[in-house]
C-alpha positions in Angstrom: 17.2 9.7 -12.4 17.0 6.1 -14.8 13.4 5.8 -16.3 14.0 2.3 -14.5 15.9 3.4 -11.4 14.4 1.3 -8.5 12.9 2.9 -5.2 12.6 1.8 -2.1 8.3 1.5 -0.9 7.9 1.2 3.2 4.9 0.0 3.6 3.1 0.5 6.9 0.4 -1.9 8.2 -2.3 -1.7 10.7 -5.0 -3.5 12.0 -6.3 -6.7 10.6 -3.9 -6.1 7.6 -0.8 -6.3 10.0 -2.2 -9.4 11.8 -2.4 -11.0 8.3 0.8 -10.6 7.3 2.6 -11.4 10.3 4.6 -7.3 10.4 4.0 -3.9 10.7 6.5 -2.4 7.9 7.6 -4.2 4.6 10.1 -2.9 2.8 10.4 -3.6 -1.3 11.5 -1.9 -4.8 9.7 -1.4 -6.9 10.2 0.4 -10.9 10.3 4.1 -11.2 7.1 5.0 -12.3 5.5 2.5 -9.8 2.1 3.3 -9.2 0.0 3.2 -5.5 -2.2 0.0 -7.4 1.6 -1.9 -8.5 2.4 -1.2 -4.5 -1.2 -3.3 -3.7 -0.5 -6.1 -6.1 3.3 -6.6 -4.6 1.5 -7.3 -1.1 -1.0 -9.4 -3.0 2.2 -11.6 -4.3 3.9 -11.2 -0.7 0.9 -12.1 1.7 -1.9 -13.7 -0.5 -5.6 -13.2 -1.5 -7.3 -13.6 1.9 -4.7 -10.3 2.7 -5.9 -8.1 -0.6 -9.7 -9.4 0.2 -9.2 -7.0 3.0 -8.5 -4.2 0.9 -10.7 -4.5 -2.3 -14.2 -5.0 -2.5 -13.5 -5.7 -6.6 -10.2 -5.7 -8.0 -9.3 -2.4 -8.7 -11.9 -1.2 -6.2 -10.7 -0.4 -2.7 -13.6 -1.3 0.1 -14.7 2.2 1.5 -13.1 1.5 4.9 -9.5 0.8 3.4 -7.5 4.4 3.7 -4.8 4.5 1.5 -1.6 7.7 2.8 1.4 8.2 0.6 3.6 10.7 2.5 0.9 11.4 5.3 -1.7 12.4 2.2 -4.6 10.0 1.7 -5.0 8.5 -1.9 -7.6 7.1 -3.6 -6.3 7.3 -6.6 -4.4 4.2 -7.5 -3.0 5.2 -10.6 -1.2 7.5 -8.6 2.2 7.9 -9.3 5.1 7.3 -6.2 7.4 10.2 -6.3 10.2 9.2 -4.0 13.0 12.5 -4.3 16.1 10.3 -3.1 14.1 9.2 -0.3 11.9 6.1 0.3 7.7 6.1 -0.5 6.1 6.0 2.7 2.9 4.4 2.1 0.9 3.4 5.0 -2.8 1.4 4.3 -5.1 1.5 6.6 -8.5 -0.5 7.7 -10.9 1.8 9.3 -13.0 -0.9 11.1 -15.9 0.0 13.0 -14.5 -1.7 16.2 -10.9 -0.1 15.3 -11.9 3.4 15.4 -10.9 6.2 17.9 
């Protein structure tokens, strides 16, 4: 893989995030070495401040009810680098609000 090779990231949005974005699945290309934080920054560019304010309590610190999953594993480290191995990275962002519990 080239150092600047692009990778596809599929982001699944749930609950209020899907409503704010107007879609449940967003796909975009990120450069090699992109982190979870980079994905969230791209979502802010695409969907704006109100959207990202639902994820972050303060810049760089997610709300306790916001859960991020990468390839079905929960991730708390925004600096975690995404690895794709040729397939799109699957990133899920879920806000676990009291009214959305199961």
